[in-house]
MDTraj code that builds the backbone (N, CA, C; nanometers):
import mdtraj as md
import numpy as np

residues = "MET ASP VAL ILE ASN VAL GLU TYR GLY GLY ASN THR ILE SER TRP PHE GLU ASN THR ASP GLY LEU GLY ASN PHE GLY PRO LYS ASN ILE ILE SER ASN ILE ILE GLN PRO LEU LYS ILE VAL ALA LYS ASP PHE ASP ASN ASP GLY ASP ILE ASP ILE ALA SER ILE ASN HIS HIS ASN THR GLY THR THR ALA VAL TYR TRP HIS GLU ASN THR ASP GLY LEU GLY THR PHE SER ALA GLU GLN ILE ILE SER THR ASP ILE LEU GLY GLY ARG GLY ILE ASP ALA ALA ASP LEU ASP ASN ASP GLY ASP ILE ASP VAL LEU SER ALA SER ILE ILE ASP TYR LYS VAL ALA TRP TYR GLU ASN LEU THR ILE LEU VAL VAL GLU GLY VAL SER VAL SER GLU LEU ALA LEU TYR PRO ASN PRO VAL LYS ASN ILE LEU ASN ILE ASN PRO SER ASN ASP ASN PRO ILE ASN LYS ILE ALA ILE TYR ASN VAL LEU GLY GLY LEU VAL LEU GLN ASN ASN ASN PRO LYS ASN SER ILE ASP VAL SER LYS LEU SER SER GLY LEU LEU PHE VAL LYS ILE GLU THR ASN LYS GLY LEU VAL THR LYS LYS".split()
xyz = np.array([
    [4.7369, 0.3123, -2.3933],
    [4.6592, 0.2007, -2.4152],
    [4.5103, 0.1553, -2.3530],
    [4.4291, 0.0795, -2.4506],
    [4.3359, -0.0102, -2.3990],
    [4.3380, -0.0993, -2.3205],
    [4.2229, -0.1533, -2.2729],
    [4.2272, -0.3261, -2.1804],
    [4.1295, -0.3873, -2.2485],
    [4.1620, -0.5087, -2.3109],
    [4.1026, -0.6251, -2.3216],
    [4.1125, -0.7526, -2.1638],
    [3.9621, -0.7684, -2.1903],
    [3.8975, -0.8413, -2.0403],
    [3.8496, -0.9753, -2.0744],
    [3.8852, -1.1113, -2.0639],
    [3.8332, -1.2238, -2.0671],
    [3.7746, -1.2455, -1.9317],
    [3.6115, -1.2843, -1.9700],
    [3.5533, -1.3449, -1.8227],
    [3.4928, -1.5057, -1.8482],
    [3.5983, -1.5507, -1.8271],
    [3.5663, -1.7537, -1.8292],
    [3.4213, -1.8332, -1.7709],
    [3.3656, -1.7430, -1.6298],
    [3.2468, -1.7567, -1.6047],
    [3.1327, -1.6833, -1.6492],
    [3.1801, -1.5802, -1.7397],
    [3.0944, -1.4380, -1.7428],
    [3.0355, -1.4922, -1.9148],
    [3.1540, -1.5429, -1.9735],
    [3.0804, -1.6303, -2.1249],
    [3.0912, -1.4783, -2.2153],
    [3.2058, -1.4018, -2.1665],
    [3.2107, -1.2935, -2.2444],
    [3.3350, -1.2845, -2.2877],
    [3.3919, -1.1820, -2.4078],
    [3.5201, -1.0935, -2.4062],
    [3.4770, -0.9792, -2.4297],
    [3.5881, -0.8764, -2.3757],
    [3.5008, -0.7072, -2.3669],
    [3.6373, -0.6086, -2.3338],
    [3.6185, -0.4892, -2.3840],
    [3.7632, -0.4248, -2.3856],
    [3.7065, -0.2873, -2.3178],
    [3.7847, -0.2188, -2.2627],
    [3.7451, -0.0870, -2.1911],
    [3.8495, 0.0534, -2.2836],
    [3.7908, 0.1453, -2.2618],
    [3.8786, 0.2459, -2.3525],
    [3.9650, 0.2989, -2.2986],
    [4.0733, 0.3292, -2.2389],
    [4.1395, 0.4516, -2.1967],
    [4.0910, 0.5864, -2.2501],
    [4.0500, 0.6433, -2.1819],
    [3.9810, 0.7813, -2.2433],
    [4.0384, 0.9317, -2.2329],
    [4.1492, 0.9164, -2.1468],
    [4.2327, 1.0158, -2.1272],
    [4.4137, 1.0169, -2.1416],
    [4.4540, 0.8595, -2.1770],
    [4.5269, 0.8075, -2.1741],
    [4.6093, 0.8385, -1.9978],
    [4.5517, 0.8731, -1.9087],
    [4.5913, 0.9044, -1.8051],
    [4.5328, 0.7398, -1.6895],
    [4.4580, 0.6908, -1.7950],
    [4.4334, 0.5632, -1.6887],
    [4.2923, 0.5547, -1.6394],
    [4.2390, 0.6836, -1.7086],
    [4.0798, 0.6634, -1.6463],
    [4.0059, 0.5640, -1.7946],
    [3.8896, 0.4338, -1.7585],
    [3.8495, 0.3861, -1.8670],
    [3.7372, 0.3932, -1.8580],
    [3.6335, 0.3943, -2.0285],
    [3.5233, 0.3957, -2.0272],
    [3.4328, 0.2444, -1.9695],
    [3.2720, 0.2786, -2.0163],
    [3.2731, 0.1538, -1.9856],
    [3.2622, 0.0023, -2.0932],
    [3.2084, -0.1344, -2.0284],
    [3.2822, -0.2453, -2.0834],
    [3.1700, -0.2393, -2.1907],
    [3.2747, -0.2746, -2.3033],
    [3.2259, -0.3000, -2.4512],
    [3.2389, -0.4337, -2.4823],
    [3.1090, -0.4807, -2.5094],
    [3.1013, -0.6354, -2.5416],
    [3.1909, -0.6438, -2.7097],
    [3.2569, -0.7544, -2.6668],
    [3.3070, -0.8298, -2.8213],
    [3.2516, -0.9523, -2.8940],
    [3.2353, -1.0503, -2.7351],
    [3.1799, -1.1330, -2.8069],
    [3.0748, -1.2147, -2.6982],
    [3.0685, -1.3360, -2.7179],
    [2.9434, -1.3958, -2.5945],
    [3.0274, -1.5718, -2.6192],
    [3.1387, -1.5853, -2.6366],
    [3.1744, -1.7528, -2.6498],
    [3.1578, -1.7828, -2.5193],
    [3.0946, -1.8635, -2.5119],
    [3.0638, -1.9359, -2.3933],
    [3.2374, -2.0628, -2.3282],
    [3.2848, -1.9543, -2.2386],
    [3.3821, -1.9913, -2.1679],
    [3.4989, -1.9740, -2.2243],
    [3.5674, -1.8288, -2.2849],
    [3.6754, -1.8267, -2.3300],
    [3.7949, -1.7969, -2.2676],
    [3.8785, -1.8514, -2.2448],
    [4.0195, -1.8774, -2.1727],
    [4.1235, -1.7502, -2.1939],
    [4.1674, -1.7574, -2.3166],
    [4.2790, -1.7079, -2.3541],
    [4.2062, -1.6256, -2.4764],
    [4.3197, -1.4597, -2.4751],
    [4.3082, -1.4125, -2.6133],
    [4.4470, -1.3756, -2.7020],
    [4.4576, -1.3203, -2.8059],
    [4.5699, -1.2693, -2.8459],
    [4.5380, -1.1289, -2.9424],
    [4.5889, -1.0268, -2.9287],
    [4.5248, -0.9075, -2.9842],
    [4.6493, -0.8407, -3.1190],
    [4.6281, -0.8605, -3.1984],
    [4.6639, -0.8745, -3.3540],
    [4.6397, -0.7794, -3.4889],
    [4.6731, -0.7577, -3.5664],
    [4.6392, -0.7127, -3.7078],
    [4.6259, -0.8063, -3.8041],
    [4.5339, -0.8680, -3.7649],
    [4.5255, -1.0289, -3.8689],
    [4.4957, -1.0291, -4.0504],
    [4.4073, -0.9125, -4.0019],
    [4.3959, -0.8857, -4.1770],
    [4.4497, -0.7899, -4.2457],
    [4.5844, -0.7369, -4.1496],
    [4.6650, -0.5668, -4.2549],
    [4.5748, -0.4873, -4.3088],
    [4.5053, -0.4608, -4.2061],
    [4.4055, -0.3218, -4.2874],
    [4.4249, -0.2314, -4.1644],
    [4.5496, -0.2237, -4.0701],
    [4.6210, -0.1054, -3.9839],
    [4.5335, -0.0834, -3.8536],
    [4.4267, -0.2119, -3.8206],
    [4.3606, -0.1779, -3.6755],
    [4.4073, -0.3313, -3.6029],
    [4.4112, -0.3528, -3.4899],
    [4.3841, -0.4166, -3.4156],
    [4.2729, -0.5520, -3.3992],
    [4.2602, -0.6950, -3.4542],
    [4.2181, -0.7732, -3.4463],
    [4.1984, -0.8359, -3.3411],
    [4.1209, -0.9242, -3.2637],
    [4.1216, -1.0308, -3.1989],
    [4.1338, -1.2076, -3.2404],
    [4.1980, -1.2609, -3.1263],
    [4.2068, -1.3847, -3.1701],
    [4.1380, -1.4660, -2.9989],
    [4.0972, -1.5969, -3.0094],
    [4.0543, -1.6042, -2.9627],
    [3.9869, -1.7533, -2.9167],
    [4.0919, -1.8429, -2.7728],
    [4.0227, -1.9811, -2.8051],
    [3.9335, -1.9888, -2.6778],
    [3.8773, -2.0996, -2.6531],
    [3.7934, -2.1181, -2.5411],
    [3.7728, -2.2648, -2.4764],
    [3.7878, -2.2932, -2.3368],
    [3.7570, -2.4310, -2.2955],
    [3.6036, -2.4625, -2.2556],
    [3.5524, -2.5824, -2.3202],
    [3.3777, -2.5903, -2.3013],
    [3.4025, -2.7307, -2.3031],
    [3.3453, -2.8240, -2.1828],
    [3.3814, -2.9361, -2.1286],
    [3.2429, -3.0050, -2.2531],
    [3.1416, -2.9739, -2.2550],
    [3.0715, -3.0056, -2.3075],
    [2.9529, -2.9968, -2.4458],
    [3.0275, -2.8679, -2.4594],
    [3.0099, -2.7794, -2.6041],
    [3.1009, -2.7240, -2.7351],
    [3.1003, -2.6277, -2.7668],
    [3.2095, -2.6586, -2.9186],
    [3.3402, -2.6276, -2.8527],
    [3.4731, -2.6106, -2.8527],
    [3.6036, -2.5905, -2.8214],
    [3.6132, -2.5003, -2.9851],
    [3.6716, -2.3997, -2.9644],
    [3.7162, -2.3622, -3.1203],
    [3.8247, -2.2160, -3.0889],
    [3.9107, -2.2555, -3.2260],
    [3.9675, -2.1484, -3.1910],
    [3.9138, -2.0073, -3.3089],
    [3.8836, -1.8347, -3.2496],
    [3.7935, -1.7946, -3.3483],
    [3.9279, -1.7010, -3.3666],
    [3.8603, -1.6023, -3.4218],
    [3.8941, -1.4413, -3.4345],
    [3.8028, -1.3349, -3.4786],
    [3.8097, -1.1754, -3.4645],
    [3.7155, -1.1243, -3.3948],
    [3.7782, -0.9873, -3.5096],
    [3.7337, -0.9702, -3.6300],
    [3.7667, -0.8454, -3.6775],
    [3.7259, -0.7412, -3.6227],
    [3.8196, -0.6189, -3.5982],
    [3.8103, -0.4955, -3.5695],
    [3.7443, -0.4097, -3.7305],
    [3.6441, -0.3685, -3.7121],
    [3.5732, -0.3355, -3.8582],
    [3.5817, -0.2416, -3.8777],
    [3.6307, -0.1265, -3.8130],
    [3.5650, 0.0148, -3.7999],
    [3.7456, 0.1270, -3.7632],
    [3.8127, 0.0162, -3.6889],
    [3.9256, 0.0913, -3.6079],
    [3.8937, 0.1523, -3.5350],
    [3.7419, 0.1677, -3.5018],
    [3.6833, 0.2412, -3.3489],
    [3.7170, 0.1307, -3.2172],
    [3.7250, 0.0069, -3.2430],
    [3.7203, -0.0400, -3.1512],
    [3.5194, -0.1739, -3.1538],
    [3.4489, -0.1440, -3.2870],
    [3.3167, -0.1929, -3.3140],
    [3.3921, -0.3379, -3.3992],
    [3.3666, -0.4578, -3.3400],
    [3.3767, -0.5977, -3.3385],
    [3.2887, -0.7086, -3.4344],
    [3.3136, -0.7322, -3.5483],
    [3.2226, -0.8499, -3.5693],
    [3.1829, -0.9661, -3.5075],
    [3.1074, -1.0312, -3.5296],
    [3.1075, -1.1570, -3.4678],
    [3.1971, -1.2804, -3.4706],
    [3.2069, -1.3730, -3.4224],
    [3.3199, -1.4477, -3.3785],
    [3.3045, -1.5354, -3.5084],
    [3.4328, -1.5450, -3.5871],
    [3.4279, -1.5929, -3.7020],
    [3.5437, -1.7735, -3.6876],
    [3.4990, -1.8431, -3.7122],
    [3.5767, -1.9597, -3.6607],
    [3.7242, -1.9950, -3.7189],
    [3.7828, -2.0321, -3.6886],
    [3.9567, -2.0497, -3.7446],
    [3.9428, -2.1919, -3.7349],
    [3.9259, -2.2606, -3.6407],
    [3.9043, -2.4090, -3.6051],
    [3.8271, -2.4841, -3.5187],
    [3.7566, -2.5670, -3.5624],
    [3.6879, -2.6709, -3.4216],
    [3.7514, -2.8183, -3.3945],
    [3.8612, -2.8255, -3.4446],
    [3.9359, -2.9690, -3.4759],
    [4.0416, -2.9243, -3.3075],
    [3.9753, -2.8812, -3.2171],
    [4.0596, -2.8965, -3.0891],
    [3.9810, -2.9573, -2.9707],
    [4.0160, -3.0263, -2.8284],
    [3.9491, -3.0467, -2.7456],
    [4.0045, -2.9783, -2.5982],
    [3.9496, -2.9122, -2.5870],
    [3.9723, -2.8556, -2.4178],
    [4.0769, -2.7143, -2.4461],
    [4.0163, -2.5986, -2.5366],
    [4.1407, -2.4946, -2.5160],
    [4.2139, -2.5030, -2.4398],
    [4.3566, -2.4210, -2.4362],
    [4.4181, -2.3874, -2.3338],
    [4.4985, -2.2465, -2.3481],
    [4.5780, -2.2623, -2.5075],
    [4.6049, -2.1428, -2.5179],
    [4.6125, -2.1118, -2.6014],
    [4.6605, -1.9879, -2.6709],
    [4.6548, -1.8932, -2.8068],
    [4.7472, -1.8241, -2.8259],
    [4.8515, -1.7835, -2.9629],
    [4.9441, -1.6968, -2.9498],
    [4.9071, -1.6454, -3.0814],
    [5.0101, -1.5862, -3.1447],
    [4.9725, -1.5609, -3.2710],
    [5.1341, -1.5017, -3.3514],
    [5.1807, -1.4942, -3.4716],
    [5.3249, -1.4890, -3.5134],
    [5.3320, -1.5249, -3.6712],
    [5.3919, -1.4312, -3.7260],
    [5.4271, -1.4682, -3.8708],
    [5.5234, -1.6019, -3.8644],
    [5.4687, -1.6968, -3.8863],
    [5.5874, -1.8364, -3.8873],
    [5.6209, -1.8947, -3.9822],
    [5.5418, -1.8405, -4.1244],
    [5.6242, -1.8682, -4.2050],
    [5.6718, -1.7441, -4.3244],
    [5.7088, -1.6152, -4.2544],
    [5.7756, -1.5190, -4.3328],
    [5.7326, -1.4816, -4.4384],
    [5.5316, -1.4606, -4.4177],
    [5.5393, -1.4285, -4.5004],
    [5.4517, -1.2627, -4.5651],
    [5.4545, -1.1899, -4.4196],
    [5.4447, -1.0602, -4.3750],
    [5.3064, -1.0605, -4.3743],
    [5.2061, -1.1541, -4.3557],
    [5.0966, -1.1664, -4.1950],
    [5.1062, -1.2045, -4.1091],
    [4.9752, -1.2254, -3.9691],
    [5.0332, -1.2647, -3.9002],
    [4.9554, -1.4374, -3.8665],
    [5.0140, -1.5342, -3.8581],
    [4.9272, -1.6585, -3.8055],
    [4.9163, -1.6425, -3.6736],
    [4.8258, -1.8114, -3.6518],
    [4.7794, -1.8509, -3.5364],
    [4.7947, -1.9726, -3.4908],
    [4.8375, -1.9416, -3.3843],
    [4.8712, -2.1112, -3.3045],
    [4.7640, -2.1325, -3.1812],
    [4.7486, -2.2466, -3.1577],
    [4.6525, -2.2943, -3.0564],
    [4.7567, -2.4412, -3.0040],
    [4.6757, -2.4145, -2.8366],
    [4.7320, -2.5366, -2.7512],
    [4.5738, -2.5650, -2.6941],
    [4.5603, -2.7533, -2.6565],
    [4.4538, -2.7532, -2.6428],
    [4.5081, -2.9042, -2.5627],
    [4.4674, -2.9277, -2.4336],
    [4.4664, -2.9805, -2.3537],
    [4.4445, -3.1716, -2.3577],
    [4.3226, -3.1691, -2.3707],
    [4.2311, -3.2999, -2.4250],
    [4.3294, -3.4109, -2.5043],
    [4.3495, -3.3569, -2.6091],
    [4.3918, -3.3769, -2.7350],
    [4.5293, -3.4246, -2.7822],
    [4.6078, -3.2870, -2.6622],
    [4.7229, -3.2628, -2.6374],
    [4.7925, -3.2425, -2.7887],
    [4.7617, -3.1367, -2.8132],
    [4.7992, -3.0439, -2.9559],
    [4.8306, -2.9477, -2.9700],
    [4.9441, -2.8986, -3.0284],
    [4.9586, -2.7670, -3.1066],
    [4.9711, -2.7304, -3.2052],
    [4.8857, -2.6372, -3.2665],
    [4.8681, -2.5905, -3.3728],
    [4.9235, -2.4816, -3.4478],
    [4.9027, -2.4777, -3.5422],
    [4.8851, -2.3590, -3.6203],
    [4.8216, -2.3464, -3.7221],
    [4.7621, -2.2356, -3.7641],
    [4.6684, -2.2009, -3.8813],
    [4.7284, -2.0560, -4.0022],
    [4.7453, -2.1127, -4.0649],
    [4.8007, -2.0396, -4.1892],
    [4.7075, -1.9191, -4.1928],
    [4.7757, -1.7637, -4.1989],
    [4.6690, -1.6681, -4.2421],
    [4.7199, -1.6375, -4.3872],
    [4.5810, -1.6514, -4.4683],
    [4.6248, -1.6184, -4.6055],
    [4.5955, -1.4963, -4.6910],
    [4.6020, -1.3614, -4.6170],
    [4.6297, -1.2328, -4.5762],
    [4.6870, -1.1886, -4.7243],
    [4.8084, -1.2357, -4.7192],
    [4.8975, -1.2410, -4.8174],
    [4.9002, -1.3267, -4.9948],
    [4.8438, -1.3005, -5.0925],
    [4.7686, -1.3551, -5.1572],
    [4.9099, -1.4156, -5.2908],
    [4.8852, -1.5527, -5.2637],
    [5.0020, -1.6073, -5.3660],
    [4.9104, -1.7061, -5.4899],
    [4.9787, -1.6358, -5.5573],
    [4.9200, -1.6635, -5.7499],
    [5.0533, -1.7767, -5.7936],
    [4.9972, -1.8719, -5.8571],
    [5.0572, -1.9752, -5.8641],
    [5.0028, -2.0348, -6.0166],
    [5.1211, -1.9904, -6.1447],
    [5.0968, -2.0575, -6.2830],
    [4.9657, -2.0069, -6.3855],
    [4.9391, -1.8969, -6.2895],
    [4.8068, -1.8455, -6.4273],
    [4.8178, -1.6818, -6.3826],
    [4.7975, -1.6518, -6.4794],
    [4.7967, -1.4304, -6.4542],
    [4.6587, -1.4326, -6.3658],
    [4.6973, -1.3520, -6.3120],
    [4.5613, -1.2841, -6.2211],
    [4.4672, -1.2047, -6.3391],
    [4.5183, -1.1488, -6.4468],
    [4.4282, -1.0467, -6.5475],
    [4.3932, -1.1799, -6.6460],
    [4.3967, -1.2804, -6.5840],
    [4.3066, -1.3598, -6.6672],
    [4.1772, -1.4168, -6.6589],
    [4.1727, -1.3462, -6.4954],
    [4.0481, -1.3890, -6.4184],
    [3.9871, -1.2823, -6.3570],
    [3.8461, -1.2383, -6.3978],
    [3.8057, -1.0770, -6.3638],
    [3.7238, -1.1840, -6.2269],
    [3.7113, -1.0565, -6.1463],
    [3.5569, -1.1296, -6.0468],
    [3.4469, -0.9988, -6.0253],
    [3.3616, -0.9670, -5.9904],
    [3.2555, -0.8717, -5.9953],
    [3.1509, -0.8834, -5.9607],
    [3.0434, -0.8680, -5.8516],
    [3.1018, -0.6802, -5.8170],
    [3.2209, -0.7127, -5.7263],
    [3.2696, -0.6104, -5.6934],
    [3.3617, -0.6294, -5.6039],
    [3.4065, -0.5220, -5.4913],
    [3.3253, -0.5074, -5.3887],
    [3.2799, -0.6053, -5.2573],
    [3.1602, -0.6724, -5.3525],
    [3.0693, -0.7896, -5.2501],
    [2.9622, -0.8686, -5.3259],
    [2.8681, -0.8874, -5.2357],
    [2.7696, -0.8821, -5.2395],
    [2.6337, -0.9284, -5.1867],
    [2.5861, -1.0559, -5.1699],
    [2.5688, -1.0582, -5.3101],
    [2.5103, -1.2302, -5.3433],
    [2.5793, -1.2980, -5.4586],
    [2.5545, -1.2891, -5.5585],
    [2.5996, -1.3134, -5.6633],
    [2.7530, -1.2791, -5.7337],
    [2.8577, -1.3742, -5.6653],
    [3.0066, -1.3609, -5.7361],
    [3.0545, -1.4017, -5.8529],
    [3.0579, -1.3132, -5.9887],
    [3.0644, -1.3589, -6.0569],
    [3.2306, -1.3821, -6.1340],
    [3.2529, -1.4802, -6.2034],
    [3.3658, -1.4862, -6.2247],
    [3.4050, -1.5308, -6.3651],
    [3.4867, -1.4564, -6.4399],
    [3.5135, -1.4333, -6.5711],
    [3.6292, -1.4810, -6.6420],
    [3.6626, -1.5917, -6.6597],
    [3.7633, -1.6623, -6.7006],
    [3.8157, -1.6347, -6.8808],
    [3.9151, -1.6040, -6.9162],
    [3.9587, -1.6428, -7.0623],
    [3.9092, -1.7487, -7.1205],
    [3.8970, -1.7770, -7.2584],
    [3.8263, -1.8513, -7.2963],
    [3.9001, -2.0337, -7.3217],
    [4.0287, -1.9739, -7.3119],
    [4.0915, -2.0941, -7.2789],
    [4.1800, -2.1367, -7.1453],
    [4.1211, -2.0849, -7.0699],
    [4.1133, -2.1297, -6.9575],
    [4.0244, -2.1161, -6.8161],
    [3.9439, -2.2616, -6.8704],
    [3.7666, -2.2953, -6.7679],
    [3.8513, -2.2826, -6.6513],
    [3.6923, -2.2710, -6.5629],
    [3.7227, -2.2623, -6.4158],
    [3.7399, -2.4218, -6.3809],
    [3.7949, -2.4905, -6.2650],
    [3.7825, -2.6238, -6.2304],
    [3.6977, -2.6310, -6.1026],
    [3.7389, -2.5626, -5.9966],
    [3.7418, -2.5072, -5.8721],
    [3.7331, -2.4610, -5.8068],
    [3.6032, -2.4022, -5.7378],
    [3.6692, -2.2455, -5.6835],
    [3.6191, -2.2912, -5.4856],
    [3.7220, -2.2344, -5.4342],
    [3.7074, -2.2200, -5.2985],
    [3.7405, -2.1030, -5.1756],
    [3.6663, -2.0540, -5.1047],
    [3.6799, -1.9317, -5.0478],
    [3.6804, -1.9833, -4.9214],
    [3.7864, -1.8659, -4.8912],
    [3.8451, -1.8649, -4.7471],
    [3.8330, -1.7417, -4.6843],
    [3.8316, -1.7528, -4.5450],
    [3.8224, -1.6136, -4.4618],
    [4.0615, -1.6479, -4.4239],
    [4.0216, -1.5014, -4.3986],
    [4.1655, -1.4294, -4.3499],
    [4.2816, -1.5283, -4.3012],
    [4.2101, -1.6079, -4.2129],
    [4.3143, -1.6997, -4.1510],
    [4.2831, -1.8657, -4.1754],
    [4.2255, -1.8296, -4.2937],
    [4.2605, -1.9757, -4.3973],
    [4.1602, -2.0593, -4.3242],
    [4.0616, -2.0519, -4.3270],
    [3.9127, -2.1289, -4.3127],
    [3.8456, -2.1157, -4.3689],
    [3.8085, -2.2626, -4.4928],
    [3.7385, -2.2827, -4.5795],
    [3.5870, -2.2409, -4.5306],
    [3.5418, -2.1473, -4.5977],
    [3.3645, -2.1414, -4.5506],
    [3.2804, -2.1835, -4.6981],
    [3.3627, -2.1896, -4.8075],
    [3.2525, -2.2303, -4.9355],
    [3.3563, -2.2768, -5.0484],
    [3.2917, -2.4092, -5.0557],
    [3.3944, -2.4657, -5.2192],
    [3.2578, -2.4812, -5.2946],
    [3.3094, -2.4997, -5.4145],
    [3.2229, -2.5708, -5.5454],
    [3.3139, -2.6259, -5.6377],
    [3.2973, -2.7502, -5.5997],
    [3.3925, -2.8219, -5.7581],
    [3.3381, -2.8410, -5.8748],
    [3.1953, -2.8486, -5.8972],
    [3.1786, -2.8508, -6.0319],
    [3.0856, -2.6670, -6.0447],
    [3.2357, -2.5831, -6.0398],
    [3.1646, -2.4307, -6.0495],
    [3.0955, -2.4378, -6.1798],
    [2.9667, -2.3054, -6.2302],
    [3.0035, -2.2230, -6.3176],
    [3.0767, -2.0809, -6.2958],
    [3.0179, -1.9895, -6.3972],
    [3.1367, -1.8731, -6.4001],
    [3.0120, -1.7599, -6.2557],
    [2.9667, -1.8321, -6.2013],
    [2.9113, -1.7549, -6.0463],
    [2.9285, -1.8265, -5.8889],
    [2.8989, -1.8042, -5.8046],
    [2.8770, -1.8721, -5.7023],
    [2.8121, -1.7872, -5.6213],
    [2.7134, -1.8298, -5.5307],
    [2.6394, -1.7722, -5.4531],
    [2.7220, -1.7462, -5.3388],
    [2.7412, -1.5985, -5.2981],
    [2.7867, -1.6330, -5.1209],
    [2.7004, -1.5229, -5.0251],
    [2.6135, -1.5397, -5.0497],
    [2.4990, -1.4555, -4.9881],
    [2.4917, -1.5121, -4.8809],
    [2.5158, -1.5852, -4.8252],
    [2.4959, -1.6447, -4.6653],
    [2.6363, -1.6707, -4.6281],
    [2.7422, -1.6159, -4.6806],
    [2.8795, -1.6125, -4.5780],
    [2.8218, -1.4898, -4.4673],
    [2.9276, -1.4553, -4.3693],
    [2.9783, -1.3489, -4.2994],
    [3.0299, -1.2486, -4.4244],
    [2.9929, -1.1154, -4.3516],
    [3.0422, -1.0193, -4.4182],
    [3.2074, -1.0035, -4.3538],
    [3.2660, -0.9574, -4.4518],
    [3.4087, -0.9262, -4.3912],
    [3.5309, -0.9569, -4.5117],
    [3.6520, -0.9306, -4.5248],
    [3.7552, -1.0059, -4.6269],
    [3.7747, -1.1223, -4.6377],
    [3.7047, -1.1779, -4.7718],
    [3.7265, -1.2970, -4.7818],
    [3.8086, -1.3360, -4.8802],
    [3.8855, -1.4094, -4.9230],
    [4.0111, -1.4642, -5.0593],
    [3.9207, -1.6072, -5.1534],
    [3.9055, -1.5682, -5.2398],
    [3.8494, -1.6732, -5.3655],
    [3.9865, -1.7654, -5.4139],
    [3.9730, -1.8637, -5.3743],
    [4.1054, -1.9136, -5.4761],
    [4.0443, -2.0344, -5.5934],
    [4.0631, -1.9925, -5.7071],
    [4.0400, -2.0576, -5.8108],
    [4.1200, -2.1243, -5.8934],
    [4.0627, -2.2648, -5.8984],
    [4.1634, -2.3618, -5.9756],
    [4.1048, -2.3706, -6.1303],
    [4.1925, -2.3609, -6.2131],
    [4.1903, -2.3356, -6.4047],
    [4.2521, -2.4486, -6.3975],
    [4.2482, -2.4723, -6.5599],
    [4.3433, -2.5475, -6.6490],
    [4.5057, -2.5309, -6.6215],
    [4.5393, -2.4120, -6.6108],
    [4.6077, -2.3549, -6.6129],
    [4.7137, -2.3328, -6.4696],
    [4.6775, -2.3336, -6.3547],
    [4.7085, -2.3421, -6.2593],
    [4.6086, -2.2748, -6.1332],
    [4.6572, -2.2532, -6.0224],
    [4.5939, -2.1543, -5.9165],
    [4.5846, -2.0196, -5.8881],
    [4.4815, -1.9925, -5.8346],
    [4.5068, -1.8172, -5.8784],
    [4.4318, -1.8076, -5.7256],
    [4.4416, -1.6929, -5.6166],
    [4.3180, -1.6726, -5.5199],
    [4.3681, -1.4553, -5.5611],
    [4.2426, -1.4341, -5.4917],
    [4.1654, -1.3118, -5.5218],
    [4.1587, -1.2782, -5.4076],
    [4.1309, -1.1345, -5.3987],
    [4.0739, -1.1116, -5.2283],
    [3.9214, -1.0669, -5.2696],
])
top = md.Topology()
chain = top.add_chain()
for i, resn in enumerate(residues, 1):
    res = top.add_residue(resn, chain, resSeq=i)
    for name in ("N", "CA", "C"):
        top.add_atom(name, md.element.get_by_symbol(name[0]), res)
traj = md.Trajectory(xyz[None], top)
């Protein structure tokens, strides 16, 4: 087992590799430099077989938020922090569990200034409502700049929303064409929720 460390005063989240299984550890590996991180939880949030990290910070004068940090290669290389929510004041606690029994891990937060306990649905497991996935083609996938969406002729697109794996809205277009510019989004696993005349479909 490796060790994850939170330094509230040092503004870092880091991990130390257990190098031999005998309790000898390697050097400090910085995961994030969030201001005043307070708590973390380690789970596989994107269902890719490795352990990611969610965190919460407590900062009196700056941004307090719930974050997650993707383990990008299964070897302990983590992405920059991705915001799940900033709708908290005075973060105090964080946990994770499959609260809605849909096969993925959701995140919970507790904050002391606004007296709030909240949960954030993980959208890793795709839900399709009212429209066949085969009626919409997304390409290229993976994408760097322009994502093209090819609907059937009788099922035009009304709205496009893109979410990260923990349900945070990162981009929305209420007057879409059949393409959307995603070049400014952080790299990682994202979900495109498309509203059509026949209903909703979510694609990875």
